[in-house]
C-alpha positions as MATLAB code, in Angstrom:
seq = 'MKWSEFERRQPRLAEVGRQRLLGPGVVLVATIRRDGTPRLSPVEPFIMDGALWLSMLWRSQKAMDLLRDPRVLVHGVVISRDGGDGEFKVRGHALNEQDEGVQRRYAESVARKLGWKPEPSHFHLFAIDIDHVSYLRYDDASGDQYVAQWPPGREYVRRGATATSLGEPQPVTDVLADD';
ca = [
     117.381 -122.463  -62.266;
     115.115 -124.045  -59.693;
     112.257 -122.154  -58.069;
     114.157 -122.157  -54.744;
     117.101 -120.330  -56.357;
     114.691 -117.789  -57.825;
     113.113 -117.347  -54.366;
     116.514 -116.866  -52.755;
     117.577 -114.249  -55.298;
     114.232 -112.437  -55.734;
     112.064 -113.119  -52.652;
     109.435 -110.402  -53.236;
     108.969 -111.284  -56.897;
     108.823 -114.992  -55.984;
     106.102 -114.268  -53.409;
     104.059 -112.525  -56.107;
     104.685 -115.607  -58.260;
     103.412 -117.958  -55.556;
     100.242 -115.885  -55.239;
      99.641 -115.577  -58.982;
     100.641 -119.134  -59.989;
      99.622 -121.277  -57.022;
      96.758 -119.179  -55.648;
      94.255 -119.839  -58.444;
      95.298 -123.520  -58.614;
      95.741 -123.504  -62.369;
      98.140 -121.902  -64.843;
      98.206 -121.698  -68.599;
     101.114 -123.486  -70.237;
     102.293 -122.632  -73.729;
     104.099 -125.397  -75.595;
     105.237 -125.760  -79.195;
     103.274 -128.152  -81.377;
     104.927 -130.414  -83.922;
     104.046 -127.956  -86.720;
     105.684 -125.065  -84.820;
     102.462 -123.358  -83.757;
     101.726 -122.687  -80.079;
      99.499 -124.824  -77.874;
      97.911 -123.280  -74.765;
      96.713 -125.646  -72.026;
      95.619 -125.442  -68.388;
      97.798 -127.269  -65.834;
      97.947 -127.418  -62.033;
     101.246 -126.001  -60.719;
     102.916 -127.398  -57.611;
     106.080 -126.603  -55.678;
     108.017 -129.468  -54.102;
     111.691 -129.828  -53.188;
     112.331 -126.254  -54.279;
     111.127 -126.896  -57.842;
     108.103 -125.713  -59.802;
     106.381 -128.866  -61.088;
     103.766 -129.475  -63.761;
     102.084 -132.848  -64.085;
     100.173 -133.922  -67.167;
      98.013 -136.783  -68.309;
      99.935 -139.690  -69.732;
     100.677 -139.051  -73.432;
      98.629 -135.828  -73.531;
      99.407 -133.555  -76.453;
     100.998 -130.895  -74.234;
     103.246 -133.514  -72.603;
     104.239 -134.867  -76.005;
     105.060 -131.293  -77.081;
     107.405 -130.898  -74.110;
     109.076 -134.254  -74.674;
     109.837 -133.158  -78.240;
     110.692 -129.500  -77.479;
     111.106 -128.615  -73.787;
     110.664 -124.851  -74.197;
     107.723 -123.696  -72.097;
     105.922 -120.586  -70.904;
     103.959 -120.822  -67.660;
     101.422 -117.990  -67.394;
      99.314 -117.206  -64.334;
      95.631 -116.809  -65.075;
      94.290 -113.285  -65.427;
      91.162 -113.048  -63.329;
      89.857 -109.565  -64.111;
      89.454 -107.243  -67.086;
      91.458 -104.438  -65.514;
      94.580 -106.563  -64.982;
      95.055 -105.127  -61.494;
      96.299 -108.439  -60.091;
      98.744 -108.645  -62.933;
     100.240 -111.257  -65.201;
     103.006 -113.502  -63.923;
     105.033 -115.412  -66.507;
     107.829 -117.955  -66.220;
     109.784 -118.848  -69.334;
     112.084 -121.839  -69.266;
     112.553 -125.486  -70.096;
     110.565 -128.482  -68.887;
     112.743 -131.230  -67.432;
     111.116 -134.632  -67.783;
     111.179 -136.415  -64.407;
     110.920 -140.187  -64.831;
     112.297 -141.302  -61.465;
     109.505 -143.320  -59.870;
     110.608 -142.304  -56.371;
     110.261 -138.614  -57.220;
     106.928 -139.275  -58.908;
     105.737 -141.184  -55.815;
     106.727 -138.327  -53.477;
     105.027 -135.868  -55.829;
     101.851 -137.994  -55.883;
     101.800 -138.232  -52.075;
     102.367 -134.476  -51.661;
      99.659 -133.639  -54.199;
      97.252 -136.058  -52.497;
      97.801 -134.347  -49.118;
      97.610 -130.779  -50.414;
      95.317 -130.890  -53.455;
      93.138 -133.935  -52.829;
      93.893 -136.070  -55.890;
      96.620 -138.626  -56.430;
      98.356 -139.331  -59.724;
      99.627 -142.865  -60.239;
     103.448 -143.004  -60.539;
     104.657 -144.057  -63.997;
     101.210 -143.227  -65.436;
     101.549 -139.464  -65.759;
     104.170 -137.033  -67.028;
     106.011 -134.911  -64.491;
     108.091 -131.907  -65.472;
     110.264 -129.640  -63.333;
     110.573 -126.143  -64.757;
     114.113 -124.908  -65.271;
     113.555 -121.139  -65.058;
     115.207 -118.880  -67.615;
     113.182 -115.682  -67.205;
     110.374 -114.275  -65.068;
     108.175 -111.275  -65.754;
     105.389 -109.623  -63.828;
     103.110 -106.982  -65.358;
     100.303 -105.210  -63.582;
      98.072 -102.303  -64.465;
      96.693  -99.440  -62.419;
      93.164  -99.051  -63.745;
      92.728  -95.510  -62.392;
      95.883  -94.087  -63.994;
      96.321  -96.486  -66.907;
      99.922  -97.079  -65.808;
     101.661 -100.378  -66.549;
     104.208 -101.687  -64.023;
     106.757 -104.228  -65.235;
     109.366 -106.327  -63.427;
     111.652 -108.648  -65.407;
     114.314 -110.945  -64.062;
     116.979 -111.703  -65.129;
     118.236 -109.211  -65.825;
     116.769 -107.206  -62.981;
     114.738 -104.540  -64.704;
     111.749 -102.763  -63.255;
     109.858  -99.821  -64.699;
     106.539  -98.077  -65.101;
     105.032  -96.909  -68.364;
     102.584  -94.120  -67.600;
      99.199  -94.287  -69.274;
      99.019  -91.673  -72.034;
      95.623  -92.578  -73.481;
      93.225  -95.496  -73.074;
      95.314  -97.457  -75.585;
      98.856  -96.111  -75.277;
     101.695  -95.933  -72.778;
     104.647  -93.624  -72.315;
     108.335  -94.493  -72.253;
     109.654  -96.759  -69.468;
     110.637  -94.950  -66.263;
     112.653  -96.838  -63.625;
     110.862  -97.782  -60.374;
     111.606 -100.044  -57.438;
     108.697 -102.160  -56.263;
     109.307 -105.918  -56.177;
     112.872 -106.589  -57.338;
     115.707 -107.030  -54.879;
     119.289 -106.057  -55.658;
     120.771 -109.119  -57.307;
];
């Protein structure tokens, strides 16, 4: 599903996603290497035409991974030890966009908003087809872990039991909308 469909169905969770993915200006992208092991790489995320886009250097290893196996995990950067801002993750498939017109519009949009301009046909551009989204955050004072997963819509808290353990999931309503 496109980012715009996700936003329509889960507006509060999508707003958290915009903050956690676009706010820092970089995400971590996990791809699958030829030998089956994971590769973790930084990438600039961008939203255009209702889609979450990732552009990559021409023939970079991460782009070659996605051309071979389009499964991808997009992970927002964690910016503090306590995890209070949370982890936002998008799991899906990278759709290779080769249309030069789309690449040109992407390049022009990125130039206006981010200050650099990729050259159409000389970079890889992938739209993310979203399969699953999860958001985890921690309350440092209590040790509680809050989790929202969609789809299916599931939201819960696991109360901190000790510094290194959590209790059983208890339903909560924080960011998910009725779907």
